[in-house]
N, C-alpha and C positions, 0 to 999 in steps of 0.2 A: 818429745823432749821438754825439758824444764827451762823456762825463761824467767830471768829476774830482771825487771825493768825499773829504772829510776827516772821519774819525771818530777820536777820541782815547781812547776808553774802551770797556769791555766792552759797556755798554748801547748805545753808538753803533754798535758792530759788529753787534749784533743788529738794530737798526732800519735800519741801512745795508744789511744783507743782504736784508731784506724789501723795502726800497725798490728795490734793484737788480733783484730778481725782478719787481716790478711794472713797472719801467721797461722791462724786456725784453718784457713783454706789450704795453705801449703803443707801444714802439719796437723792433721786432724786429731792427733793425740797430744797436742800442745797443752802444757800446764804452765800457769803463770803465778808469780808472786811479784808485787810491784808497789812502788811509791808513786802516787798520782792523785787522781780526783774522781769525781762522780762519773765521768764518761768512761774511764778505764774500768771502774767498778761495775758499770753496766755490762761489760764484756766478761768479767771474771770477779768472783767474790773475794779474792785474796789480796785486799788492799792492806798494806802495812802501815803507811802514814799518808795523811792527806796533805796536798801541797799548801793548803792555807796555813798549816802549822810550820812550814819550812821557809816561806818567802820573806826574806829581809832585804829591803831595798836600800842601796847606797852604802858608802863606807862607814858613816857614823852609825847607822842602824846595825850593820854587821858587828861592829865593835861592841855595841851594847848587848848583843845577843850571842857573844862568843861561847858562853857556857852551854847554851842550848844547842848550838851548832856542833860543838865537840861531842856532846852527849849523843846527838843524832848520828854522827859519824861512827862512834863506837857501837851503837846499837845496830846500825846497818851492817857493819862487818860481821857481827855475831849472827845476825839474821841470815846473811848469805852463807856463812859457814854451815849453819844448821840446815839450810835448804839444799845446798849442793847443786846449783843449777848447771845446765850444760853450757849456758852462755849468759853473760850479763850485758844488757842493752842500756846504754846511757842516752838520755834524750836532753840535749842542751844542758842548762843548769851547771855550768863548768866549775864554779867554786867548790861545790860539793862533789860533783861526779868525778872530777880529775883526781881528787884525793882518794876516793874509793877505788878508782881505776889503778892507781899506783899500788895500792895494797892488793887488789884482786889479781893483778898480773903476777906479782911476787908469789901469791898463793897458788898460782897455776890455773886460774879461771880464764876462760876465753872472754875477751873484752871487745864489744862492738859499740860504736858511737853513731847514733842517728841524729842528725841536725847538729852540725859542727858548732862548737863555741866560736864566737865572733872574734877570733884572734887576729883577723885582718884589721880590726878596728882598734884593739888595744891588747896589751899583754901578749904580743907576738912571741915572746920567749916561751910561751906555753907549748910551742911546737916541739920543744925538746921532750917534754913529758908525754905529749901525744904520740910522737914517734916511738918512744920507749914503751908506753903502756897500752896502746890501743892496737888491736889486731886488724880491725876493719873500720873504715870511716865512710859514712854515707852523707854526702853533702846535698843541699837543696837549692843553692844559689849558683848560677853558672860561673860566676867569677871565682868561686871558692875552689873549683877544680884546678883552675890555672894557678891560683895562689898556692895551693898545696903541692901540686906536681911540678910546676915550672920553677917556682921560687924556693921550695923546700924539699923537693925530690921525695915526696911522700905520696904514694899512689892512693887515690880515693875513688869512690863511686859517685857520680852525679846522677841522682835519681829523679830530679824534678821536684817541684814544690808541692807538699801534701795539701796545702790550702786549696789548690785547684780542685782536687778530689772532694774535699770536705764541702766546698761550696756548690759544685756542679751536681753532686749526688743527693743533695738535700731536696725534700719535696717542696713544691711551689706553695706560696703563702696566699691565702684568700685575704686580700687587704681589707675588705669591708668587715669580715669576721674578726680579723686581727685588731682593727681599731675598736670595734664594739667590745670585744673580750677584755681589752686593756683600757677601756674608758677614755679613748682618744678622740679628739675632734676630727673634722674633715679637712682641717688646714694642712698645707704641706709640712712635712716633718723634718726637723733638724735634729739628727741623732747626736747625743752626747755620750762619748765613750771615754770616761775619766780614768780608766785603768782598773786593776784588780786588787790592789793592796790598799788597806785603809788609809795609810798615810798619804799616798799619792792621790787617792780619790778626794780626800779633804782639800788638798791643795788645788786640784784641778777644777773641781765643781764650783768653788767659790768664785772663780774668775769666769768660767763658762756661763754661769747663771746671771752674772752681773750685766749681760748685754741683752737680756730678753726684751726689755722695754723698747729697744730700737728695732725690734722685728715682730711687731704686733700681728702681722698676717701669717705667722708661722707658729707651729707648736713644737716646743723643745721636749725631747723625750730622753730620759736617762736610761742607759743600758746597765742594769744591775749585774754585777759580776757574780759568777756561780759560787765563788767562795765566801760571799757576804750575805748576811741576812737582809730581808726586806726592811726590817726595822732600822737598820743602819742608815738607810736613805731617807727615812721619814722627815728629818729636819730640812731637807732640800726640796720638799714637795709642797711648801706653803703657797707658792705662786700658782695660780690657776692655769697659767700658760705652760706649766711644766708637767709632763706625764712621766710614767715610769713603767718599765717592763723588766721582769726578773729572769735572768738566764735565757734570754731570747734575742741575743745580739744579732744573729744572722737574720732572723725574721724581721727585726727592726730595720736593719740595713736594706733589706730587700724592698722596703716600702718608703725609704727615706729620700728626701730631695737634696740634702746636704748633710755634712757631719763635722763635728769638732772632735778630734781624736788625739788621745794621749799617745806619745811616741812609743812604739813597740810593734808587735805583730799585728795589732788592730789596724795600723795604717795600711798595711798590705791587704788585709781582709776587706777593708773599706774600698780600696781601689779595685779589687777583683769583683766587687758588687757594683762597680761603675758609679760610685757615689762621690761627687766632688767633696773635697775635704780640706780642712785646715789642720795641720799637725801642731800639737801643743806639748810643751814640756816645762815643768817647774819643779825642781827637786830641792832637797835639803841644801842650804847654802854651802856648807862645808863639803858635802859630797860633790856638789856641782863644781866647786873651785878645784878640787882634786881631779875630778874626772876631766875637766876642760884641759888640764895640763897633760893628761895621759892619753886621751883619745885623739888620734890623728886622722880625722875624717872631715870632709867638706860638708857632709849632710848627716842627719841623725835618723831620718825616716827610711825604711826599707824601700819605699817607692823610689825616692830620689837616688838612693845608693845603687839599686839595680839598674835604673835607667842612666845613671851617671850624669844626671842633669837635674835642674830644678823643675819638677813637675807639680809638686804641691808645696805650698808655703809652710815654712817651719817657724813657729814663734817659740823661742827658747828663753827660759829664765825671765829676765827683766822685759824682754820683748813680748812676753805673754802677759798682756794687760788689757784692760777693758777697751781702751781706745784702738789699739792695733787689731785686737780680735774683731771688733765691730767692723773695721775697715776691710779686713780680709774676708770676713763672712759675706759682706755686701759684694765683694769681688766675685766669689764663686757662685753667687746667685745670678750674676750677669750672664746672658746667653752666650756671648762670644767666648768668654773664659771657660764656660762649661763645655762648649763644643770642643775646644782645644784639649781640655783635660780628658774627655772621653776618648779622643783619638790616641792619646798617649797611654791611657789605661789599656786599650786593646793591644798596643805594641808591647806593653809590659807583660801581658799574659802570654804572648808568643815567646818572649825571651825566657820565660820560666819553664818552658819545655812541655807543656800539656799535662794530661792526666796520667795517673798510674804510679805515683811515688811510693805509696804504701805497699802496693803489690810488688813493685820492683825490689824494694828493700827486703820484704819478707822472703822473696825468692832467693835473693843473694845470701841472706842469713842462713836459711835452711840448707841451701846448696853447700855453703862453706862448712856447716856442721856435719854434713853427710860425708 
């Protein structure tokens, strides 16, 4: 069968690649055409557009790039019509994907959504278009099934979280070799995960790196995003206390003592690696002011949302500053705080439902098409 997959971010590329591998097991004759990134391209050659050319963060940035967005929408529709897939699989990225889904449903294509848009956080009215335009929904957070089925009478499949597979299936890292290959010292590592988009990386790194003088006994290491060139990070590496690894975030987390993490999927990844973390976020002022009035959530990190309590500290907007970041990092280096966080991380993993999300989803998709 022919599968058309649309992923518009780094996390979607990861989950899309694992889903494609699982689909090939369930359907040995599977053919793919997709929007995604390097990981998906490693599974199949037929990459249409890379996510680094699609990701516009925040309300202001979207407005400034409307012409490009509409051009991409038109191109995507024509590409789908030319390919004539048996099913279109949308992976998160709702602003784009829900627009394509409305068109695709009207055109008679089968529409499956893997990794639900976070409509429980904001834009809950999107449930109307989801119920109208999506044939099958596969959710990865346990409370999403309750949200869809109990509150909105829309049946969905809870498949567990694909990050558990991605992390548990990876090979072990030789820490000595990793440090040597990446020119790192023997000091305990504090990982810096500043995001994947240029605009957010610039905002986050300037504050993250401002505290290095207060932690002389540690080495700070920047995790380079797969969609950015190494040269982009060069201006941030003038401090000898700062290291850099490119496209090796999981390897870095596996040897890290603590982490400063930009809000997003990376907060959950860090928790699943059992690394104590401080969650950080600072966005465009206008985008933040608009978002603050639209999002009705007590927390912004997936760790706290899933646990429904404060497990990790969140420093948001003006609270994300040198003084408070220094205080919170000192806190998670404290033995008692670390021990409590480890216990809650193990509880988090149990709630997420264990391994097998990609396989379960692939099986459900293939069965529905048969």
